[in-house]
N, C-alpha and C positions, 0 to 999 in steps of 0.2 A: 837479850832475846832476839835481837835483829838478825844475827847471822844464823842462829838456830832456825828461825822461821824460813829464811831463804833456802835452806838446804832440806827442809823436811819433806818437800813434795817428792823427793826421790826415794821415800821410804818404801814404795812398792818394789823397788829393785833389790832391797835387802830382806824381803820377807822370808826367803828361804834360809837365811842365816840368823834371823831373830832381830829383835829391836836393839837399837843402840844402847850401850850400857848406862848412859846417863838418864834414860827415860824409864819410867815405870807406870803401870796402869792399875786401876782397881779391877776387881774381878766381876765385871758386869757385862753380860752378853748383850748384843745390840737388840733393842726393843722394838724398833720401827718408828718410835716417836720422833727421833731426830730427822729422819727422812721426811716425815709429814711436816715438821716445822720448817725445814729448809725449803721444801716445795711451796709451802704457804707464803713464805717471804718472797719467793720468786713470783708467785701469782699476784700477790698484793702490790708488788712493785711494777707489775705489768711487763715483766721480762719474759723472754722466750726460752723455755727450758730446752736444752739441747742434748744433755747427756747426764746419766746417773750411774754411779758405780759404788759397790759395797764389797769390802773384803773382810772375811772372818778368818782368824788364824789361831791355832792352838797346838802346843806340843803335848802329846798324850801317849799313853801306853795302849797298844793294840795287840792283844795276844793272838788273835786269829785274823791276820791280814786278808786271808782269802774270803772270809765271810764279810769283812768290811768292804772289799771290792765288789762282792755280789750285791751288797746293799746299794752301792753307787750305780751299778748297772740298772737296778730297779728304778732309779730316778731318771732313766732314759739318757744316761751319760755314756758316751763311747770312749773306750780306752785308746790312748795314743801311746805307742811304744816309745820307750826311752830307757837308755841304760842306767842313768843316774837317779831316776825317780819314776814314780807312777803318776800318770796324768789322765784325767777324764775330762771330756768337754761335751757340750751340747751341740746339736745342730741348730744354728741360729735361725734358719728359715722355719723350722718346725716349731720353734719357740716364739714365733711372732716378733722377731727382732731382739729377743733377749739372749745374751751370750753368758754361758756359765762354764767355769772350769773348777776342777778340784785337783790340787797338786799334793802328792803325798811324798814326803822326803824322810827316809830313815835316818835318825840321828844317833841311834845306839842299837846295834844288832843284838847285843847280849840281853838288853832289857826290853826289847821290842818297843822302843820309843820312836815315835814318828811325829813330824810336823805336818799338820793338815791345814791347807790353805784353800779356802773357797772364795771365789770371786764371781760376782754377778754384775752385769752392766747392760745398759740399753741406750740407744740413741733415739728410739721410738718412745715418745713421751705422752702418748694418748692415755686417757683415763683407763681404758681397758688394759693396756700394757702395764701401766703402773700398778694396777690391782694384782695382776699376775706376778709382777716383780716382787711385790711385798709378800704375797702369799707363798711364793717359791722360797724367798729368803727366810721366812719364818719357819717353814716346814723343814728345810734341809739343815739350817743351823741348829734347830732344836733337836734334830735327830743325830747330827754328827758331832756337836760340840757341847761343852759344859759351861758353867758359869765362869770358868777360868779363861775362856776365849777372849781374844781382843778383836775389836771391830773398828773399821775405818770406812767412812762414807764421804762421797763428794757429789755435789751437783754443779753443773755448768749451765750458764744461761747467757743470753745476749740481748742487746737492744740497739737498733739503729740510732746513730747520733751519740750525744753525750748525756749521761745521767747526772743528777745533782748529788754529788758524793756526800756532802754534809747531811742532806736529808736522808739519804739511803742508810748511812751508818747509824744515824739517830733512830731510824725506824727499827733497824736490827737490834740496837741496844734496848729499846723499849719493848719490842716483841719477845725477846729472850731474856730480859733482865740481865743483859750482858755487861760484864766489867772488862774494859779494855786493859790488857796487860802491856801490849807493845803495838806500835804502829809505825809504818814506813810510808813517807810521802815523797815520791819522785815525779818527774815529768811524765804525766799521763799514766802513772802506775801507783797504786795504793794497796797496802796490805795491813791487816789487823790480826792480832792474836788476842784471844779473850777467854773468859770463863762464863758459862751460864749454869746456874743451879738446876735448871730444868732438865738437864741431861746427866745421866749417871756415868757414862764413860768419860775418862779423863786421863791426862798425862801429867807427870810431875817433873819439873826441872828446877833443881836447887830449891826445893821445898815449895815452889810456886806451882799451883794447879792451873791447867788450861785445857779446854776441850773444844775450841772453836777457832778456825782460821778462815779469813776471807781475803780474796784478792780481786781487785778491779783494775782492768787495763783498758785505756781509751785509745781509739784511733787504729784498731786492727781491722783493716778493710772498711773504714768508715763506720765502725760499730764499736760498742762498748761490751766487753766480756766480763762476766762476774763468775767467780768460783767460790763455793762455800764448802768447807770440809770439817768433819768431826772425827776424832779430836784434832786431826791435822789434815792438811791438804795432801792427797795422794795422787793427784794429777798435776801435770805441768800446766802453767797458766800464762 
């Protein structure tokens, strides 16, 4: 699992061509509980939340792509011209610091199959923005996707100085009933791959299930950074 973990954060770069063959997921769309649980861990550990990102993706049949595009414009998303795909994005300032994109890639012209990828992120982590973030995520994903969609979320946080690594991971294990599958300990850098029964989304590697990854890096500008992702990390850490 070690080398698998180290490369999985690059998954966002391969969304347009699908998941790696050795991975599979159950058909459970993102419920929002995972974000709440991750933010709760950040708050209880007195860390400073700095960034939040969620990506939902699904390959689906769209018989009337024109109507589908009109629906996207109804979400106040603006079309960005591109020869190879259709892309819609939000005006970040109008959304109060929340950035959204919807990428539509045709995978089969004969069968009207498309891969739809929705990403929402924010570096503004006030309570008001978080409420808008979760509301927007719930509305759009429920309208655009089915239970076959895959979802990936990450939260990033920081704290000045060094945190107690042992206490931190024990707190996470207790909070989420987490079973650690793999861990890496290097100088000022720690990672864990695990499974929590509290979350529905999961990946399978060689019959082993996991749905949680954590990275902690010390000494970046005299601060400790923490990244938590489900079911994998989708941001660099």
